[in-house]
C-alpha positions as CSV (number, residue, x, y, z in Angstrom):
1,M,0.0,0.0,0.0
2,S,1.4,3.4,-1.0
3,A,1.7,6.4,1.3
4,T,-1.1,8.1,-0.7
5,E,-3.4,5.2,-0.2
6,D,-2.6,5.2,3.5
7,F,-3.3,8.9,3.8
8,R,-6.6,8.5,1.9
9,G,-7.6,5.7,4.3
10,L,-6.8,7.9,7.3
11,I,-8.9,10.8,5.8
12,Q,-11.8,8.4,5.1
13,F,-11.6,7.0,8.6
14,A,-11.7,10.6,10.0
15,I,-14.8,11.4,7.8
16,C,-16.6,8.4,9.3
17,E,-15.7,9.6,12.8
18,E,-17.0,13.1,12.1
19,Q,-20.2,11.5,10.9
20,K,-20.6,9.5,14.1
21,A,-20.0,12.7,16.1
22,Q,-22.6,14.6,14.1
23,Q,-25.1,11.9,14.8
24,M,-24.3,11.8,18.5
25,Y,-24.7,15.5,18.9
26,R,-27.9,15.5,16.9
27,D,-29.3,12.7,19.0
28,L,-28.3,14.4,22.3
29,A,-29.8,17.7,21.2
30,A,-33.1,16.0,20.4
31,K,-33.2,14.4,23.8
32,T,-32.4,17.4,26.0
33,G,-35.1,19.7,27.4
34,D,-32.7,22.5,28.2
35,A,-32.6,25.2,25.5
36,Y,-29.0,26.2,26.4
37,T,-27.7,22.7,26.2
38,K,-29.6,22.1,23.0
39,A,-28.0,25.1,21.4
40,I,-24.5,24.0,22.5
41,L,-25.1,20.5,21.1
42,E,-26.5,21.9,17.8
43,G,-23.4,24.1,17.6
44,L,-21.1,21.1,18.1
45,H,-23.0,19.3,15.4
46,E,-22.4,22.1,13.0
47,Q,-18.7,22.1,13.8
48,E,-18.5,18.4,13.0
49,V,-20.3,19.1,9.7
50,H,-17.7,21.7,8.9
51,H,-14.9,19.3,9.9
52,E,-16.3,16.7,7.5
53,E,-16.5,19.3,4.7
54,K,-12.8,20.1,5.2
55,L,-11.8,16.5,5.2
56,R,-13.8,15.8,2.0
57,S,-12.0,18.8,0.4
58,I,-8.6,17.3,1.4
59,L,-9.7,13.9,0.1
60,A,-10.7,15.4,-3.2
61,S,-7.3,17.1,-3.5
62,I,-5.4,13.8,-3.3
63,E,-4.6,12.2,-6.6
64,P,-6.6,9.0,-7.0
65,T,-4.4,5.9,-6.9
66,K,-3.7,4.4,-10.3
67,A,-4.8,0.7,-10.7
């Protein structure tokens, strides 16, 4: 496996982790009855969405591996 493939794999793993975090914050926000806590959790969710977008941009900039 090349260094580029390794790096792509790491970025793909990180994207999956960001998606898990998004879901967790979304679920927690839906469960809380406290408006302040809900706002914090929704903000954290949005940060994770932004992180995923950055990672997808990095992934798109990596040259695809040649078969």
